[in-house]
BAFI-3210 file (N, C-alpha, C; in Angstrom, 3 decimals, decimal comma, padded with zeros to 6 digits):
// residues 280
n [1|2|3|4|5|6|7|8|9|10|11|12|13|14|15|16|17|18|19|20|21|22|23|24|25|26|27|28|29|30|31|32|33|34|35|36|37|38|39|40|41|42|43|44|45|46|47|48|49|50|51|52|53|54|55|56|57|58|59|60|61|62|63|64|65|66|67|68|69|70|71|72|73|74|75|76|77|78|79|80|81|82|83|84|85|86|87|88|89|90|91|92|93|94|95|96|97|98|99|100|101|102|103|104|105|106|107|108|109|110|111|112|113|114|115|116|117|118|119|120|121|122|123|124|125|126|127|128|129|130|131|132|133|134|135|136|137|138|139|140|141|142|143|144|145|146|147|148|149|150|151|152|153|154|155|156|157|158|159|160|161|162|163|164|165|166|167|168|169|170|171|172|173|174|175|176|177|178|179|180|181|182|183|184|185|186|187|188|189|190|191|192|193|194|195|196|197|198|199|200|201|202|203|204|205|206|207|208|209|210|211|212|213|214|215|216|217|218|219|220|221|222|223|224|225|226|227|228|229|230|231|232|233|234|235|236|237|238|239|240|241|242|243|244|245|246|247|248|249|250|251|252|253|254|255|256|257|258|259|260|261|262|263|264|265|266|267|268|269|270|271|272|273|274|275|276|277|278|279|280]
n.u [023,431|020,849|020,850|020,966|018,506|016,840|017,426|016,516|013,775|013,116|013,690|011,820|009,446|009,622|009,413|006,778|005,432|006,046|004,849|002,133|001,747|002,186|000,027|-002,281|-001,950|-002,155|-004,798|-006,295|-005,746|-006,928|-009,628|-009,991|-009,690|-011,937|-014,055|-017,349|-019,767|-018,071|-015,815|-016,941|-017,826|-015,362|-014,076|-015,909|-015,845|-013,154|-013,175|-014,946|-013,525|-011,331|-012,531|-013,410|-010,969|-009,942|-011,719|-011,254|-008,543|-008,647|-010,207|-012,941|-014,646|-015,919|-018,128|-021,199|-022,855|-021,171|-019,680|-021,945|-023,542|-021,553|-020,744|-023,191|-023,475|-021,428|-022,354|-024,742|-023,690|-022,218|-024,357|-025,850|-023,960|-023,685|-026,193|-025,986|-025,929|-023,901|-023,658|-025,667|-024,637|-022,333|-023,520|-024,900|-022,744|-021,713|-023,914|-023,927|-021,510|-022,041|-024,187|-022,863|-021,110|-022,976|-024,405|-022,505|-022,259|-021,242|-018,626|-015,111|-014,898|-016,944|-015,974|-013,593|-014,751|-016,484|-014,598|-013,341|-015,452|-015,762|-013,231|-012,935|-015,257|-014,822|-012,683|-013,922|-015,852|-014,091|-012,508|-014,493|-015,639|-013,421|-012,820|-015,108|-015,040|-013,496|-010,842|-011,046|-010,300|-007,566|-006,648|-007,111|-005,433|-003,018|-002,946|-002,741|-000,308|001,463|001,242|001,937|004,554|005,768|005,617|007,060|009,643|010,472|010,772|012,839|014,890|015,340|016,247|018,578|020,173|019,860|020,483|019,497|016,574|013,147|010,877|011,320|010,035|007,436|007,548|009,941|011,536|011,477|013,195|014,817|016,128|014,738|012,201|012,711|013,647|011,332|009,639|010,926|010,913|008,176|007,247|008,435|007,250|004,514|004,458|005,235|003,000|001,094|002,357|002,346|-000,342|-000,712|-000,848|-000,486|000,193|002,527|004,188|002,408|001,202|003,467|004,131|001,840|002,049|004,321|003,388|001,248|002,641|004,027|001,854|000,814|002,824|002,520|-000,001|000,635|002,312|000,452|-001,197|000,710|001,184|-001,292|-001,404|000,799|-000,097|-002,057|-000,605|-000,200|000,979|000,395|-002,467|-004,169|-004,146|-004,772|-003,669|-001,128|002,162|001,856|000,142|-002,753|-005,638|-005,587|-002,869|-001,998|-003,440|-003,329|-001,779|-002,866|-005,505|-005,175|-003,959|-005,932|-008,103|-006,931|-006,394|-008,996|-009,838|-008,156|-008,947|-011,622|-011,301|-010,060|-012,047|-013,509|-016,381|-018,660|-019,326|-017,384|-014,559|-011,887|-011,852|-011,388|-008,670|-007,482|-006,015|-004,410]
n.v [003,777|003,160|004,486|007,141|007,414|006,996|009,243|011,241|010,654|011,105|013,847|014,854|014,068|015,592|018,177|018,122|017,810|020,244|022,107|021,371|021,890|024,663|025,600|024,458|024,901|027,805|028,170|026,464|027,639|030,125|029,411|028,374|030,719|032,146|030,556|029,429|028,250|027,538|026,485|024,326|022,766|022,183|020,597|018,521|017,364|016,570|014,701|012,828|011,952|010,905|008,739|007,295|006,567|005,057|002,824|001,867|001,104|-000,886|-002,749|-002,785|-001,406|-002,835|-003,858|-002,741|-001,395|-000,276|002,174|003,759|003,904|004,878|007,406|008,742|008,893|010,706|013,071|013,456|013,747|016,151|017,896|017,778|018,769|021,387|022,275|022,681|020,482|018,637|016,310|014,597|014,393|012,842|010,525|009,799|009,215|006,953|005,220|005,019|003,687|001,219|000,421|000,200|-001,913|-003,967|-003,990|-004,877|-007,491|-008,282|-009,084|-009,224|-007,152|-005,455|-004,707|-003,275|-001,284|-000,056|000,914|002,786|004,608|005,556|006,741|008,697|010,091|011,073|012,730|014,636|015,736|016,765|018,703|020,483|021,391|022,510|024,726|026,274|026,886|028,102|030,362|029,765|030,298|030,874|028,543|026,573|027,400|027,202|024,422|023,412|024,548|023,371|020,648|020,717|021,773|019,726|017,590|018,645|019,410|017,072|015,462|016,771|017,014|014,358|013,378|014,846|014,255|011,537|008,370|006,207|004,165|005,070|003,357|000,802|-001,470|-000,651|001,893|002,378|004,590|006,624|008,350|008,636|011,046|012,653|012,621|013,970|016,408|017,327|017,550|019,556|021,811|022,052|022,734|025,231|026,647|026,430|027,831|030,267|031,001|031,396|033,503|035,499|035,988|037,322|035,984|035,300|033,045|031,472|029,319|027,263|026,939|026,153|023,709|022,255|022,260|020,638|018,169|017,646|017,475|015,075|013,313|013,717|012,560|009,961|009,408|009,442|007,205|005,259|005,241|004,400|001,822|000,626|000,788|-000,806|-003,180|-003,830|-003,826|-001,437|001,453|004,289|006,107|007,008|008,607|011,233|013,806|015,393|014,248|013,892|011,821|010,422|011,849|010,836|010,404|012,969|014,167|012,532|012,947|015,384|014,661|012,823|014,541|016,533|015,072|014,172|016,618|017,530|015,461|015,724|018,227|017,809|016,054|017,804|019,485|020,823|021,410|019,421|020,967|022,872|021,967|022,896|024,973|023,817|023,547|025,774|027,863|030,995]
n.w [-021,232|-020,367|-017,931|-018,765|-020,091|-017,918|-016,328|-018,063|-018,151|-015,477|-015,274|-017,101|-015,856|-013,527|-014,565|-015,524|-013,092|-011,852|-013,602|-013,422|-010,690|-010,554|-011,989|-010,749|-007,966|-007,188|-008,051|-006,401|-003,883|-004,261|-004,458|-001,907|-000,460|-001,396|-000,469|000,487|-001,945|-004,062|-002,803|-001,398|-003,549|-004,764|-002,765|-002,506|-005,073|-005,102|-002,993|-004,062|-006,333|-005,021|-003,663|-005,896|-007,100|-005,024|-004,907|-007,422|-007,371|-005,397|-006,604|-006,309|-007,890|-009,802|-008,642|-008,896|-007,048|-005,165|-006,050|-006,615|-004,229|-002,552|-003,688|-003,586|-000,848|-000,143|-001,340|000,096|002,674|002,397|001,872|004,292|006,074|005,109|005,733|008,382|010,082|011,339|012,916|011,921|009,393|009,784|010,712|008,413|006,791|008,120|007,839|005,070|004,622|005,832|004,210|001,773|002,298|002,741|000,305|-001,455|-000,873|001,601|001,621|000,655|-001,273|-000,433|002,089|001,525|-000,004|001,875|003,694|002,077|001,685|004,308|004,775|002,699|003,256|005,881|005,271|003,605|005,374|007,345|005,979|005,250|007,721|008,913|007,269|007,683|010,348|013,425|012,844|010,147|007,274|007,631|008,975|007,068|004,967|006,392|006,904|004,296|003,404|005,198|004,513|001,775|001,934|003,349|001,469|-000,764|000,224|001,441|-000,761|-002,285|-000,369|000,277|-002,194|-002,464|-000,192|000,406|001,951|004,768|004,231|004,726|004,968|003,395|002,332|001,881|000,626|-001,455|-002,251|-000,369|002,216|005,472|005,744|003,942|005,147|007,569|006,574|005,288|007,530|009,113|007,381|006,876|009,402|009,696|007,552|008,219|010,648|009,656|008,122|010,159|011,512|009,540|009,505|011,823|014,243|017,758|019,087|018,363|019,052|019,608|017,091|015,651|016,887|016,244|013,474|013,123|014,122|012,366|009,998|010,334|010,496|007,968|006,384|007,244|006,191|003,498|003,379|004,027|001,751|-000,096|000,861|000,354|-002,447|-003,078|-002,034|-003,886|-006,168|-007,731|-009,408|-009,682|-008,474|-010,425|-013,681|-013,629|-013,009|-014,666|-014,316|-011,620|-011,022|-009,627|-007,878|-005,309|-004,999|-004,655|-002,547|-000,363|001,956|002,851|003,395|005,539|007,441|007,794|008,857|011,225|012,514|013,018|014,691|017,004|017,736|018,457|020,617|022,325|023,117|021,182|019,032|016,967|014,806|014,865|015,306|015,414|017,187|019,622|019,803|020,775|019,568|019,077]
ca.u [022,268|019,670|020,940|020,625|017,055|016,206|017,562|015,631|012,406|012,968|013,642|010,538|008,417|009,728|008,850|005,319|004,999|006,151|003,829|000,832|001,687|002,082|-001,333|-003,323|-001,739|-002,809|-006,246|-006,835|-005,652|-007,931|-010,942|-010,011|-009,922|-013,327|-014,957|-018,697|-020,149|-016,921|-014,970|-017,679|-017,790|-013,985|-013,805|-016,790|-015,295|-011,909|-013,524|-015,553|-012,433|-010,551|-013,262|-013,406|-009,653|-009,821|-012,443|-010,607|-007,319|-008,963|-010,968|-014,355|-015,458|-016,691|-019,400|-021,896|-023,446|-020,162|-019,529|-023,228|-023,863|-020,478|-020,822|-024,422|-023,192|-020,634|-023,232|-025,633|-022,863|-021,953|-025,610|-026,185|-022,989|-024,057|-027,441|-025,690|-026,212|-022,711|-023,898|-026,410|-023,734|-021,485|-024,390|-025,146|-021,516|-021,667|-024,961|-023,486|-020,470|-022,721|-024,954|-021,885|-020,666|-024,077|-024,757|-021,459|-022,301|-020,598|-017,347|-013,902|-015,190|-017,736|-015,137|-012,749|-015,625|-016,931|-013,458|-013,165|-016,511|-015,438|-012,026|-013,248|-016,290|-014,177|-011,900|-014,874|-016,368|-013,027|-012,128|-015,614|-015,802|-012,236|-012,951|-016,233|-014,908|-012,571|-009,655|-011,339|-009,430|-006,183|-006,292|-007,073|-004,161|-001,970|-002,945|-002,246|001,106|002,192|001,271|002,714|005,964|006,217|005,809|008,089|010,983|010,832|011,207|014,136|015,895|015,649|017,061|019,884|020,959|019,780|020,606|018,633|015,192|012,155|010,149|011,621|009,065|006,212|007,871|011,396|012,265|011,434|014,319|014,701|016,568|013,620|011,142|013,121|013,666|009,937|009,130|011,507|010,435|006,737|007,094|008,793|006,232|003,277|004,642|005,256|001,617|000,483|003,001|001,842|-001,734|-000,714|-001,119|000,419|000,501|003,360|004,700|001,335|001,079|004,656|003,994|000,790|002,593|005,191|002,566|000,486|003,590|004,257|000,623|000,752|003,713|001,897|-001,055|001,317|002,760|-000,744|-001,588|001,747|000,961|-002,473|-001,029|001,683|-000,949|-002,786|000,352|-000,543|001,997|-000,306|-003,897|-004,722|-003,309|-005,588|-002,855|000,148|003,350|001,540|-000,681|-004,155|-005,979|-005,104|-001,427|-001,748|-004,081|-003,306|-001,276|-003,833|-006,646|-004,787|-003,717|-007,206|-008,865|-006,264|-006,607|-010,363|-009,917|-007,569|-009,788|-012,791|-010,831|-009,669|-013,212|-014,208|-017,685|-018,713|-019,394|-016,188|-013,556|-010,636|-011,972|-010,849|-007,214|-007,062|-005,021|-004,693]
ca.v [004,238|003,047|005,546|008,405|007,418|007,137|010,640|012,022|010,411|011,786|015,280|015,136|013,918|016,737|019,338|017,983|018,063|021,679|022,799|021,087|022,575|026,107|025,881|024,041|025,438|029,097|028,026|025,879|028,649|031,149|028,865|028,331|032,103|032,502|029,796|029,301|027,150|027,119|025,626|023,083|021,977|021,694|019,532|017,401|016,713|015,912|013,517|011,854|011,376|010,105|007,491|006,564|005,953|004,021|001,611|001,346|000,424|-002,079|-003,685|-002,832|-000,655|-003,781|-004,054|-001,500|-000,700|000,416|003,589|004,466|004,189|005,694|008,787|009,318|009,181|011,933|014,200|013,640|014,260|017,571|018,627|017,871|019,673|022,746|022,606|022,880|019,260|017,788|015,009|013,790|014,144|011,708|009,343|009,437|008,580|005,618|004,427|004,763|002,664|-000,059|000,078|-000,225|-003,250|-004,905|-004,053|-005,606|-008,895|-008,535|-009,760|-008,417|-005,928|-004,585|-004,177|-002,215|-000,176|000,635|001,669|003,944|005,574|006,163|007,573|009,877|010,844|011,813|013,798|015,655|016,386|017,509|019,885|021,438|022,026|023,328|025,998|027,049|027,057|029,096|030,568|028,920|030,524|030,748|027,163|025,808|027,762|026,614|022,985|023,143|024,878|022,346|019,410|020,953|021,898|018,375|016,830|019,230|019,372|015,671|014,977|017,323|016,668|012,939|013,206|015,486|013,646|010,078|007,772|005,063|004,221|005,262|002,091|000,345|-002,460|000,047|002,982|002,228|005,820|007,562|008,228|009,355|012,430|013,348|012,791|015,017|017,670|017,743|017,937|020,844|022,885|022,214|023,468|026,626|027,242|026,554|028,936|031,483|031,342|031,954|034,789|036,447|036,294|038,103|035,158|035,464|031,721|030,855|028,040|026,284|026,703|025,414|022,336|021,624|022,046|019,476|016,964|017,408|017,038|013,650|012,610|013,800|011,540|008,668|009,239|009,107|005,815|004,408|005,063|003,575|000,442|000,124|000,590|-001,972|-004,353|-004,154|-003,754|-000,269|002,487|005,549|005,885|007,235|009,521|012,445|015,024|015,128|014,289|013,634|010,639|010,684|012,743|010,196|010,624|014,372|014,644|011,518|013,581|016,400|013,940|012,317|015,664|017,195|014,205|014,173|017,932|017,533|014,516|016,277|019,359|017,280|015,529|018,946|020,253|021,451|020,837|018,782|022,011|023,732|021,225|023,637|025,823|023,106|023,569|026,946|028,645|032,423]
ca.w [-021,993|-019,505|-016,925|-019,428|-020,297|-016,602|-015,933|-018,922|-017,694|-014,189|-015,558|-017,744|-014,828|-012,629|-015,269|-015,502|-011,714|-011,590|-014,402|-012,799|-009,396|-010,788|-012,466|-009,812|-006,619|-006,992|-008,240|-005,171|-002,824|-004,550|-004,101|-000,442|-000,019|-001,708|000,388|-000,055|-002,825|-004,862|-001,974|-001,146|-004,780|-004,926|-001,807|-002,837|-006,266|-004,694|-002,201|-004,977|-007,124|-004,068|-003,474|-007,164|-007,259|-003,981|-005,291|-008,627|-006,935|-004,602|-007,411|-005,910|-008,840|-010,602|-007,948|-009,276|-005,894|-004,353|-006,410|-006,565|-002,825|-001,994|-004,164|-003,034|000,563|-000,070|-001,666|001,246|003,773|002,133|002,021|005,707|006,699|004,697|006,428|009,799|010,835|011,224|013,527|010,949|008,272|010,152|010,744|007,017|006,319|008,707|007,191|003,705|004,666|006,113|003,007|000,768|002,700|002,533|-001,123|-002,168|-000,502|002,893|001,404|000,542|-002,027|000,428|003,163|000,973|-000,402|003,084|004,225|001,199|001,996|005,601|004,664|001,881|003,963|006,964|004,643|003,169|006,585|008,024|005,206|005,278|009,037|009,173|006,548|008,217|011,790|013,981|011,993|008,984|006,119|008,081|009,289|005,823|004,337|007,229|006,671|002,947|003,320|005,951|003,714|000,555|002,307|003,686|000,227|-001,626|000,810|001,648|-002,074|-002,676|000,635|000,112|-003,398|-002,278|000,886|000,398|003,281|005,105|003,773|005,778|005,070|002,048|001,850|001,473|-000,295|-001,587|-002,539|000,758|003,143|006,743|005,531|003,318|006,149|008,513|005,834|005,130|008,848|009,520|006,501|007,091|010,658|009,413|006,681|008,981|011,588|008,850|007,773|011,375|011,769|008,545|009,851|013,056|015,417|018,888|019,663|017,344|019,522|019,431|015,655|015,237|017,367|015,454|012,134|013,188|014,284|011,140|008,976|010,570|010,114|006,510|005,842|007,543|005,200|002,247|003,495|003,985|000,350|-000,729|001,282|-000,357|-003,852|-003,145|-001,780|-005,118|-007,275|-008,545|-009,274|-009,418|-008,262|-011,761|-014,462|-013,701|-012,942|-015,321|-013,483|-010,211|-010,851|-009,361|-006,777|-004,083|-004,912|-004,302|-001,316|000,699|003,175|003,275|003,970|006,861|008,352|008,088|009,757|012,527|013,128|013,527|015,809|018,228|018,113|019,155|021,903|023,154|023,530|020,070|018,692|015,661|013,781|014,945|016,102|015,545|018,374|020,770|019,806|021,544|018,841|019,083]
c.u [020,997|019,651|020,553|019,126|016,322|016,256|016,646|014,180|012,136|012,843|012,310|009,395|008,421|009,154|007,332|004,757|004,985|005,079|002,452|000,672|001,496|000,674|-002,371|-003,188|-002,433|-004,328|-006,906|-006,834|-006,694|-009,325|-011,081|-010,319|-011,374|-014,296|-016,292|-018,883|-018,961|-016,030|-015,653|-017,629|-016,401|-013,723|-014,658|-016,263|-014,013|-012,202|-014,123|-014,483|-011,546|-011,214|-013,234|-012,065|-009,434|-010,486|-011,896|-009,363|-007,644|-009,828|-012,435|-015,243|-016,344|-018,029|-020,188|-022,397|-022,431|-019,979|-020,821|-023,569|-022,813|-020,565|-022,081|-024,235|-022,418|-021,489|-024,167|-024,882|-022,608|-023,209|-026,000|-025,232|-023,323|-025,318|-027,230|-025,998|-025,032|-022,887|-024,626|-025,549|-022,849|-022,291|-024,690|-023,930|-021,415|-022,699|-024,559|-022,414|-021,082|-023,491|-024,030|-021,415|-021,740|-024,388|-023,740|-021,340|-021,565|-019,249|-016,191|-014,164|-015,970|-016,913|-014,254|-013,584|-016,092|-015,803|-013,175|-014,199|-016,212|-014,264|-012,309|-014,315|-015,723|-013,329|-012,798|-015,409|-015,308|-012,671|-013,243|-015,711|-014,591|-012,394|-014,041|-016,085|-013,963|-011,288|-009,808|-010,398|-007,972|-005,808|-006,230|-005,806|-002,984|-001,828|-002,339|-000,764|001,958|002,336|002,116|004,209|006,552|006,543|007,010|009,485|011,417|011,390|012,623|015,240|016,317|016,530|018,475|020,766|020,954|019,824|019,640|017,185|014,233|011,373|010,215|010,576|007,801|006,493|009,391|012,171|012,327|012,563|014,034|015,137|015,453|012,504|011,468|013,176|012,268|009,339|009,628|010,949|008,933|006,468|007,389|007,721|004,917|003,335|004,652|003,872|000,915|001,051|002,478|000,409|-001,847|-001,014|-000,059|000,876|001,380|003,904|003,661|001,157|002,258|004,562|002,948|001,276|003,489|004,410|001,830|001,393|003,858|003,041|000,461|001,620|003,190|000,776|-000,498|001,762|001,577|-001,173|-000,571|001,549|-000,229|-002,126|-000,122|000,881|-001,667|-001,925|-000,012|000,513|001,385|-001,794|-004,690|-003,745|-004,006|-004,750|-001,492|001,332|003,117|000,798|-002,134|-004,371|-005,524|-003,618|-001,092|-002,333|-004,090|-002,824|-002,239|-005,026|-006,323|-004,619|-005,013|-008,029|-008,254|-006,464|-008,005|-010,481|-009,342|-008,330|-011,007|-012,418|-010,512|-010,835|-013,943|-015,533|-017,642|-018,746|-018,171|-015,111|-012,275|-010,659|-011,371|-009,345|-006,649|-005,984|-005,401|-004,225]
c.v [004,233|004,147|006,888|008,509|007,610|008,575|011,539|011,874|011,130|013,284|015,679|015,075|015,107|017,993|019,297|018,284|019,558|022,461|022,606|021,844|024,077|026,483|025,624|024,686|026,773|029,026|027,483|026,904|029,754|030,666|028,742|029,719|032,512|031,818|029,579|028,101|026,628|026,165|024,292|022,177|021,390|020,492|018,304|016,642|015,959|014,632|012,421|011,173|010,477|008,737|006,646|005,861|004,842|002,731|001,027|000,546|-000,903|-003,083|-003,761|-002,044|-001,573|-004,115|-002,755|-000,707|000,133|001,867|004,378|004,867|005,120|007,148|009,479|009,701|010,487|013,167|014,496|014,228|015,756|018,412|018,822|018,795|021,129|023,216|022,794|021,678|018,285|016,400|014,075|013,468|012,935|010,410|008,856|008,730|007,137|004,695|004,072|003,685|001,282|-000,526|-000,413|-001,647|-004,291|-005,088|-004,849|-007,060|-009,271|-009,251|-008,782|-007,095|-004,942|-003,958|-003,043|-001,004|000,632|001,457|002,907|005,023|006,294|007,133|008,847|010,735|011,663|012,966|014,951|016,440|017,285|018,793|020,934|022,147|022,880|024,697|026,874|027,385|028,178|029,152|029,826|029,083|030,316|029,292|026,305|026,112|027,112|025,124|022,660|023,447|023,860|021,076|019,592|021,056|020,540|017,591|017,331|019,041|017,956|015,096|015,458|017,004|015,215|012,680|013,743|014,729|012,123|009,513|006,626|005,272|004,332|003,982|001,435|-000,623|-001,806|001,103|003,061|003,536|006,785|007,274|008,976|010,809|013,253|013,619|013,918|016,384|018,211|018,238|019,327|021,993|023,118|022,989|024,953|027,314|027,438|027,696|030,262|031,942|031,988|033,336|035,855|036,870|037,070|037,311|035,382|034,121|030,923|029,495|026,936|025,932|025,860|023,945|021,580|021,332|020,810|018,176|016,627|016,995|015,541|012,830|012,604|012,733|010,140|008,372|008,853|007,647|004,839|004,166|004,195|002,100|-000,173|-000,145|-000,623|-003,256|-004,802|-003,994|-002,647|000,801|003,828|005,266|006,148|008,123|010,867|013,714|014,734|015,274|013,935|012,325|011,018|011,625|012,153|010,434|012,028|014,771|013,608|012,104|014,615|015,755|013,464|013,454|016,364|016,376|014,223|015,506|018,031|016,623|015,108|017,518|018,911|016,759|016,670|019,848|020,980|020,754|020,193|019,809|022,913|023,058|022,016|024,561|025,154|023,144|024,773|027,775|030,131|033,097]
c.w [-021,145|-018,462|-017,518|-019,628|-018,980|-016,129|-016,755|-018,492|-016,377|-014,381|-016,173|-016,740|-013,870|-013,272|-015,261|-014,122|-011,411|-012,339|-013,785|-011,486|-009,573|-011,240|-011,378|-008,428|-006,381|-007,146|-006,980|-004,035|-003,020|-004,155|-002,585|000,116|-000,261|-000,749|-000,302|-000,955|-003,632|-004,070|-001,710|-002,370|-005,006|-004,028|-002,112|-004,051|-005,913|-003,914|-003,086|-005,832|-006,259|-003,877|-004,747|-007,378|-006,235|-004,440|-006,594|-008,261|-006,262|-005,355|-007,071|-006,863|-009,665|-009,946|-008,054|-008,071|-005,132|-004,772|-006,313|-005,133|-002,223|-002,406|-003,651|-001,568|000,710|-000,353|-000,495|002,428|003,603|002,329|003,480|006,451|006,349|005,411|007,924|010,667|010,741|011,829|012,578|009,731|008,558|010,242|009,329|006,430|006,837|008,054|005,761|003,645|004,912|004,889|001,901|001,045|002,404|001,043|-001,931|-001,708|000,761|002,766|001,318|-000,165|-001,176|001,531|002,660|000,553|000,791|003,691|003,384|001,458|003,304|005,484|003,865|002,551|005,108|006,419|004,229|004,360|007,215|007,284|005,181|006,623|009,400|008,519|007,145|009,691|012,190|013,145|010,669|007,809|006,498|008,288|008,023|005,042|005,068|006,933|005,306|002,812|004,074|005,114|002,457|000,862|002,671|002,427|-000,566|-001,044|001,187|000,343|-002,392|-001,659|000,506|-001,092|-003,197|-001,282|000,877|001,805|003,507|004,660|004,960|006,028|003,698|001,510|001,316|000,417|-000,452|-001,754|-001,351|001,749|004,440|006,582|004,893|004,313|007,121|007,827|005,629|006,430|009,258|008,683|006,661|008,371|010,453|008,567|007,430|009,967|010,844|008,442|008,965|011,691|010,812|008,847|011,160|014,305|016,490|019,460|018,705|017,769|019,318|017,948|015,156|015,644|016,551|014,037|012,108|013,269|012,985|009,985|009,105|010,136|008,595|005,865|006,115|006,549|003,844|002,257|003,454|002,544|-000,389|-000,392|000,540|-001,821|-004,013|-002,926|-003,051|-006,373|-008,273|-008,318|-008,899|-009,264|-009,542|-012,519|-014,621|-013,797|-013,557|-014,365|-012,029|-009,998|-010,636|-008,197|-005,445|-003,885|-004,435|-002,956|-000,202|002,023|003,730|003,960|005,387|007,867|008,741|009,082|011,155|013,255|013,736|014,747|017,089|018,682|018,896|020,543|022,872|023,524|022,430|019,788|017,308|014,536|013,775|015,801|016,334|016,773|019,597|020,863|020,536|020,874|018,849|017,828]
res [m|a|d|i|e|k|k|q|n|t|s|s|d|l|r|l|r|l|i|s|a|v|i|l|g|p|l|v|l|f|i|v|y|l|g|g|a|a|y|v|l|l|v|l|v|a|a|a|l|f|l|w|e|w|i|t|i|t|g|t|r|d|t|f|a|v|p|v|v|g|l|a|t|l|v|l|l|a|g|l|e|l|a|g|m|p|g|f|a|l|l|a|m|l|a|g|a|i|a|t|f|a|a|a|g|l|g|r|a|g|r|w|g|a|e|g|v|l|y|s|g|l|a|l|y|s|l|l|v|i|r|d|g|t|h|g|t|l|f|t|f|f|l|m|f|v|v|w|a|t|d|i|f|a|y|f|t|g|r|a|l|g|g|p|k|l|w|q|r|v|s|p|k|k|t|w|s|g|a|l|g|g|l|i|c|a|t|l|f|g|t|g|v|a|l|a|a|g|s|q|s|l|l|a|w|a|a|l|a|g|v|l|s|i|v|s|q|a|g|d|l|l|e|s|a|i|k|r|r|f|d|v|k|d|s|s|r|l|i|p|g|h|g|g|i|m|d|r|i|d|g|l|v|a|a|a|i|f|a|v|a|i|g|l|v|s|g|g|s|l|s|d|p|v|a|g|l|g|l|g]
***
């Protein structure tokens, strides 16, 4: 009887996930295509919700200064980035993290709050500069398809093949077969996006897709570790069948930040880090 109920719950959860994805996926892609104010608002709201869930999970929401200073920092960061001052935007993020730490009493709550401000702030900055930079629309689509393909095919491959656990102590359901299935399919989908856009550097796009898929899965594991640390199942119940915004964009956040980081290391600028990747 318990097995039947478990299967029914799993089936119901999967239906909710599919319905939410069918509704939200095309809407997000449409806003990415539009760009401009709609995209900035989407990313800002996502980053704000990400931070809110972070401080809720870590128990720092009870310290009033943490959400106030943190959310104000994200708004200021977005404004400075829109004004063409990415360096000042990052400085504002750093100042906001320090202010959060200090306002919360320089203790545990302040540390977790400051880390949340830095993580959500870097995500906001990265997603904004990627969309406004070289191959802006293409790279944002590429990034999303890589992350989505990783999540979807890791889930189904893992369920179908099973096998050794990827990191059982942190995420008991994830398997090596799922991780590899997600990696392979994400590489194929990412390369397909570049091919559809007429890119000639398909090998470079494929290699980047593989790397970002791995980073995406690392971001997912990081969130799982934080939730396990605080004994939380979902970051919230915002999205039916999916949990919270953190549960849905943890991989995207990690991949976007990493893409910007390697772009900067490769010679890109603060306003256009993707240019440093040399993608054609």
